[in-house]
C-alpha positions in Angstrom: 0.0 0.0 0.0 3.0 2.3 0.4 3.5 2.5 -3.4 -0.1 3.6 -3.7 0.5 6.4 -1.3 3.7 7.4 -3.1 2.0 7.5 -6.5 -0.9 9.5 -5.0 1.5 12.1 -3.7 3.4 12.3 -7.0 0.2 12.8 -9.1 -1.3 15.2 -6.5 1.9 17.4 -6.5 2.0 17.4 -10.3 -1.7 18.4 -10.5 -1.2 21.2 -8.0 1.9 22.5 -9.8 -0.3 22.7 -12.9 -3.1 24.5 -11.0 -0.6 27.2 -10.0 1.3 27.3 -13.3 -1.5 27.5 -15.8 -2.8 30.9 -14.5 0.8 32.2 -14.6 0.9 31.2 -18.3 -2.4 33.1 -18.7 -0.7 36.3 -17.3 2.1 36.0 -19.8 -0.3 35.2 -22.6 -2.3 38.3 -22.0 0.9 40.4 -22.0 2.2 38.8 -25.2 1.9 41.2 -28.2 3.3 39.3 -31.2 1.4 36.5 -32.9 4.3 34.0 -32.5 4.3 34.4 -28.7 0.5 34.2 -28.5 0.5 30.9 -30.5 3.3 29.5 -28.4 1.3 30.2 -25.2 -1.7 28.5 -26.7 0.4 25.3 -27.3 2.0 25.5 -23.8 -1.4 25.9 -22.1 -3.0 23.0 -24.1 -0.1 20.7 -23.4 0.0 21.6 -19.7 -3.8 21.2 -19.3 -4.4 18.0 -21.4 -1.0 16.4 -21.2 -0.1 16.9 -17.5 -2.8 18.4 -15.4 -5.9 16.4 -16.4 -4.2 13.0 -16.3 -2.7 14.0 -12.9 -6.1 15.0 -11.6 -7.7 11.8 -12.7 -4.9 9.6 -11.3 -4.9 11.6 -8.0 -8.6 10.8 -7.7 -8.1 7.2 -8.5 -5.3 6.6 -6.1 -7.0 8.7 -3.4 -10.1 6.5 -3.8 -7.9 3.4 -3.7 -6.4 4.6 -0.4 -9.8 5.4 1.0 -11.0 1.9 0.2 -7.8 0.3 1.6 -7.8 2.2 4.9 -11.5 2.7 5.4 -10.9 6.1 6.7 -14.0 7.9 8.0 -14.7 11.1 9.8 -15.8 14.7 9.4 -12.4 15.8 8.4 -12.4 13.4 5.4 -15.8 14.7 4.2 -14.5 18.3 4.5 -11.3 17.3 2.5 -13.4 15.6 -0.2 -15.6 18.7 -0.5 -12.4 20.9 -0.9 -11.1 18.4 -3.5 -14.4 18.8 -5.4 -13.8 22.6 -5.3 -10.4 22.1 -6.8 -11.8 19.9 -9.5 -14.3 22.6 -10.4 -11.4 25.1 -10.4 -9.5 22.8 -12.7 -12.3 22.7 -15.2 -12.8 26.5 -15.0 -9.2 26.9 -15.9 -9.8 24.7 -18.9 -12.7 26.9 -19.9 -10.4 29.9 -19.7 -7.9 28.0 -21.8 -10.5 27.4 -24.5 -11.3 31.2 -24.4 -7.7 31.9 -25.1 -7.6 29.2 -27.8 -10.5 30.8 -29.6 -9.2 34.4 -29.1 -12.1 35.2 -26.8 -10.2 36.2 -23.6 -12.0 38.9 -21.7 -9.7 39.4 -18.8 -6.5 41.3 -18.1 -3.3 40.3 -16.5 -4.3 41.5 -13.1 -7.3 39.1 -13.1 -5.0 36.2 -13.9 -2.5 37.3 -11.2 -5.3 37.0 -8.7 -6.5 33.6 -9.8 -2.9 32.4 -9.8 -2.8 32.4 -6.0 -6.1 33.1 -4.4 -8.2 30.0 -5.1 -5.7 27.1 -4.9 -3.3 28.2 -2.2 -5.8 28.5 0.7 -7.6 25.3 -0.3 -4.3 23.4 -0.4 -3.3 24.7 3.0 -6.7 23.7 4.5 -6.6 20.2 2.9 -3.1 19.6 4.4 -4.2 20.8 7.8 -7.3 18.5 7.6 -5.2 15.5 6.7 -2.5 16.1 9.3 -4.5 17.4 12.3 -7.8 15.6 11.6 -9.7 18.1 13.8 -13.1 16.4 13.7 
């Protein structure tokens, strides 16, 4: 079961790295002025989202479910953690929607908006999830 934990952590860290990095790419994309750079950012965003983030999210959920079944963990802290993971999954898909807007040249936001979503949604949720898992307050 140790290898399942290890894989779960690897995929979770990879997914979170993508959740933080994709909005940063959006900041740079908005600031890009030449067509070559804009097209390069579209490719980078697509590869990050579909090639790294989405598979990592799916595998994080699979290995997390496997661990849940293996250990039979229960408690209010776990339900709170699962609710926060659901919020992160929604955030993931929202970032995908923003990526499609960029792809179709329909972006409506400026770099300040993407700077805010780069840190605000994911960082506090990650912190609370870690606290829930380590402390198990309820």
